[in-house]
N, C-alpha and C positions, 0 to 999 in steps of 0.2 A: 504493498501499500503506500500510495506519490507521501511523501512529508507533509504537504500541504493539507492534507486529508484527514490527517489529526489534530484535531483541536485541543492546546494545552490549555485553555481557559473552561470553566463552567463544571458543571456536575462530572462532565467525561474525562476534564481535565485533572479534576481533583482525586478521582478514580485511579486513571492510571498512573501519575504521584505515589498514590498510598501503596500500587502494585509495584513500583519501582524500589519504594523504600522495603517491601517487603521481602523483596527478592534481595537487596542489599545485604539485610538481614541475615537472611537464610546461605547466604552466601558467605558471611563473615564467618556465623556458627559452624559451618560445614569448614569451612578452610581452618576453622581452631583445631575441630574436630580430628581433620589430619594431620595439622603440625600437630597437638598433643599424643598422638599415638604414634607418631616421631620419635618422641622422650624414651631414652632407650627403661629397660624395666631392669635390667643387669649390667652390671658393669664388674669389670675383673681390677681388684687392687691388689699391686706386689708390693709385699710386705718384709718379709727378713727372715732369720734364722729362725726357729720354732724359738731358742730362751731370751729370742730379742724383743725390745720395748714395741718398737714395728709390727711386729705380731699381735702384742698384748693388744695392742689399739686398736686393731685391724678386727678382734670381734667386737669390740666397742661398737665403730662403723657399723659392722654388720647389725648389730642390735637396733639401732637408732636407724637404720636409712630402709629396715624389714619395716618399723613402723608405718612407715609412706608407701608402703608394697614396693619398693627398687629390690634387689636381691645385691647381694657383695659376692662377689664369688673370691675370695684369696688366691693369691699366690705367689707361694712362698720361694725366696729366693735367696741368696748368696747374701745379702745388704744391697745398702744405696746404690753401689757404684751397679752390678747388676739390675736393679730399677732402672738407674736412667738408660742404660742403652735398651732394654723391653722399649720404655717409654722412647726410643728414636726409630724402633725398628714398628712402623706402621702395621704389621703382619703379626705380629706378638700374643696380640689381643689384649694385653694392656691397656688400661682408659685411665689410670689413675696412680701414682704410686709415690712412695714416704722415700724423699731424698732427703741428702743435707748438705748447705754451704761447702763449696771446698772439692765436689765430686766430678760437674760436667763441665768439660772444656770450656772455653770458652766460642772453640770452630763447632760444636756439636747441642751449643744453645741454641739453634734457630727456628724450633719445631716446639722448642717445650716453653712451656708458660708455667710460672707459680699461681696456686690457688691461694695458698694463705701459711706464711710462715705458724709454726704449732708451739715451740719451745725451743729453750735453749741443753744446744748439745756440746755440755762441755769435754775437753781432750783431758785424760786425766792417766797421766801416769806412775806408775808404781812398781819398787824397787825394793832390792831385798839387802842392800849395804847397810855398812853400821856410817859410812860416811853420807852426811844430809847434802844431797845435791841440790842446787839453783838455775842449769842449764841447760840445753839438749846436748851439745856436743861434748859434753863428761860422761855421754853415754856410748861416745866413740870407741869402735874395737870391741864391744861386747856381743851381747847376743840378745836379741829385741824380739819380741810379740810384736809386728805390728799389723797383723790383718790378715784374712784369708784374701789370695783372688777374687776380685768382684766385690768384695767389702769395700762396705764407705770407709771404713776407719784405714783402710791401705790406701784407698784416692786421696780422703784429707790427709793422712802424715807424708807422703811419698814427695811432694812439694817444701814441708816444714823438713823433713832429714837434709833433703836434696840442700836448701839452706844454710843447717849446718853444719856442709859436709860428709853425714853419714851417709855412705853408700852400701850396697851389697859387694864390692873390692875389699873396703874396708870393717864391716862389720857383718856379722851373721842376721838376717833378718828372716826371721821365722814368719813362716804364713800361719801363724793362730791369731784366733780371735774368742771375743768371751771370755765361755768357762773353761774352754781350752787354754788360753792364755793365761788365763788366771793359776790354773791346775800348774800349768807350766812352771810356772814363777815359783808356786807354792813348793813345787819338789825340785828348784834351782835347774831343772832343763833351760831357762833362762833367764836374764838378769837383770831385766826391765819387761813391763808389759802395758803397750797404749791399748786406751778403750776409751772410745767415745759415745756419749751419750748422756741420759740424765742420770743422779744419785739412784733410782727407784730401779737400776737394771740390775737384775741380779749379779751377774759377774761384779758389779762396781760396788754394788750393797756388801757384797762378801769383802772385797779387799780392803772395804771402809773400816770393817770390822775386824780383820784380821792384825794385831798386834806386832806380827813378826812384816809385816809391810810397811814400808811409808809411801807417803804421796808428796810427789814432787811438786814444790811451791817457785813457780816459775819465775825469775826478776826480772826479765826480759819481756814481760809482756806484754805492755805497753807499745813494745818496736813491733812484734807478732802483730798486731791490730794496724798498726801504718803500714805494715809492709802486706796482708794480706784484705782485701775490702771486705771478704766476706767472715774473718773473722772479730769475735768479740772479746774483748778483755772483760774475764769475770774471779768475783770475789767470794770466798767462799769464807766467812765469818767463823771462828770458833764454837764449835758445839753446834751447829746448825743441823749437821746429821745426827746427833743424840748426845743429850745436854747431859744425861746423867755417867755415859760412860767417854764425856768429855770428847768427840771425835767432830769435827778436828781440836788438837787441843793448841792451836794459834791461829791466826788467817792466812789460811790459805791465795795464793794466785795465780788461775786457771786461765787459758785460752779456750774460746768454744766455740760454734757456730751454730746455727738455726735449723731443727728440724722441719722439713718442709712436704708439702702437699705437690704435689704436679702434675698434670696430665700433658696432653698435646694440644696445641690449641685448635680451639675447634667445637669441645666439649658441649654439652648441653648443657645453654643457659640454669635449666631447674635443674641437672642434678647437678650444677656449680655452688646452687643456693641452698641444696641437699647438704651437701658434703661441709659447706660453710657453717650452716646450722648447728651440725654433729658437730664441729670441730671449737664451736662456741661454749657446746656443753659438756667438750671433755677438756677442752687447755683453759680455759676461762681464768683458774681459779690462781692464788695464790702459790706460787714454788719456792727455792732454792733458791733460785736465781732469777725468777718470771715474780713481775709484781700482778696485783692484783686485777683484770681486766689487760693487761699486753698483751696478750695473745689471744685467742687469733690475730695476725695482722696482715699488711700488706706493701709494709716497707720494705722495699726490695733488696734481697741475700745477693746472690746470684747467675739470678733468673731472670727475666722479664716477667711483670706481674699481669695477669688477667684481666682484661676490661672488667668482663662482667663478673671477677671476684672482687674487680677493686670498688667497681661502683656498687656490689652486697654490702661489702664491710663501711663503706664510707655511710647510703642511707637503709642498711637493714632490709629485712624481708620486707616484701611487698605486704599493703594492708588485706590483703585478698591469704598472704599465706600465714597470715598472723589467728586469720579465725575461720579457714575453710581446710580442709585437707587437702592435702598437699596435688592428687589427680585435679579435685573440682578447682582450686587456686589454679594449677596448673593450665585448666582448660577455656578458663574465664578470664584470663591474660592473654590468652593469642585472641580470645573473643573479641578484648578493648583493641589490644595490636590492629585488627585488620579492622573494626568496622569503624573507627576514629577515622583510617581515612577513605575510607567509602562514604563517611558522615559529608566528610570536607569536600568532598567531590560534587553529593549530591548536593549540600545548599547552593554552591555556587552555581550551581545546573540550575536550579529552581528556580534563579535571576536570569539565568542567559539562554538557556532553550527558549522559554517563548519570544525574547528580544529575534533571536534566528530562524524562532518560524515567524513573528512579523514581518524581517529583514526580506523573508524566503517569499511569502507570499507577495509583502509589496513589489519587489525586486519585479514579479512575474510582472504584476499591474504595470508597473513605471516602465520596463523593456518600453511594450505596446506603445504607453504614453510619449516615449521619447521617438517613438518611428514615425507617430501621429504627429506628433509635431513640427517636425522638419516637413513631413507633407504637405500638409498644412501651412508651412512659410513657404513651399514653395505655390501653393496654387494661389495664395495672395501673390504672391511680388514676379511669376511667369510671365514675361512678357512677349509674342510675338505664340509661332504656333504652339498649340499647347497638344501635351500627349494626353490627352483624356482617357487612351484605353490602358496606359501600364499605370493612370493614377487611382484609374477602377480597382486594375489588379491587384496592389501595393491595397487600396483599402480594405476589397473582398477581403483579403490576407492578414489584415489587422481585426479586420469583424469578424473570421471567422477561429483568429489564436484566440478572441476575448471571449468569445461564447463559449472555447473550449475551456477559462480557466476554473476549476474548482475552488472554492475557498472558503472557508464555515461563514455560517452565518453573519459574525462579526463585521464581514471584509466583503461584504457580497457587497453593500452599497457602492465603496470603489469598481468594481467590477461592472457595476451598472455603470456609472458615470465615464464608465472608458469609451462604453460603449453607448452610450449620448452623442460622447465627444465624438466618435467617429462617424455620428447621421449628421452632428452640426457639421464636418469637414466635407461629408458629401452632398450639403444642400450647396457649401461654399463654390462646391468644386462643378456640380450643375450649374449656378446661377454664371462661374468665371466664362463656362461651355455656350450659353447665351449672351455673352459678353454683357450681363450686367458686373457692378461692383459686390463684392460679395459681401461688404460693411453695408452696404445700404439695407440688405437683408437680415440685419441685425445677426450677422456672424460674426460678431466680435470673438477672438482670442481668450482663451481663459487667462 
């Protein structure tokens, strides 16, 4: 049906606009349903070793996300370094992983984003000597447990050892971590064990309570913070671990980094919101090194920060997510996202389309007015032989075209007026053919 046959005014116009708005709303709800169905209900989280904190925290994340209908599958690994490699591999199946600062090299960071920093992970250096040590390089030419290959401890330690001139050429670097490293230290198989993690980590907690072991207090802790941007100087006051047993018995200067939730760029924003709310529940309390509500945060460690995660951290969950179940809130959010642009399109169209329609209808009428005006001017100003035959052909063509114009009732008067003017020009033409001045017949121009 031609555009000029569709009236936009009156009862029919209101009905058409109502149908258009209803169709737009249906489109928004249908589109939101399709988008919401694309939100993953199953994610794979790379954790770490069975005796590590990452594994323990993964169990809690599984419980929290299960409340919202999202299943978390744990992928146990050798640690943060392996986790980062799995995330860089798009075919690994891993969606999210625990990683800490100093693990991912700058060349490998392009596809990874940090969702949140979770807590501090200090570096703990335990040793058995009777002599008190204060520097890394005092362990040169010794047997050192520096973490297994693929572990975050090993990746974190390598640049620090190299900066202190400790290499596999001058020292024995045993690939032992966690409880294995502690047992080797306790039995004298190694002279020092390097552990990374919170104080509650089983291997660290046991080492702190072993009276035969000493904890290194770094004299140059500030220097490491200046040299390595992902390192933070940390202080453990006396008695923090155990007041009754005086652990530690004096202030200890440590260095550490931050544990992070990391994903590939492009993870569903809805899943990011769930993970951050879980992180807030798990990591928001005060710890030995963390202030209350210091974590989770999106202060950069050494990976770019997810835009969606940063937005959630700054503004919190939406009103819908605060009061509605996850699935319903996610669905309604997508309805709003789709419906708002539609509304912003429809509202201007309600003003623009009637104007375009009026212009369309009138342009057809005014087009023939233009031709009729030229013909009338030719009739009134022509001298000499008159092309009556051509004038009649042109006039009949204009008259027939005017008769074919279909317009709503509100524009019918303009079409009728055009045909009346055609009659005026025809009478002026006949008068001109008889040699009578057209103006004398009161055929004045419009």
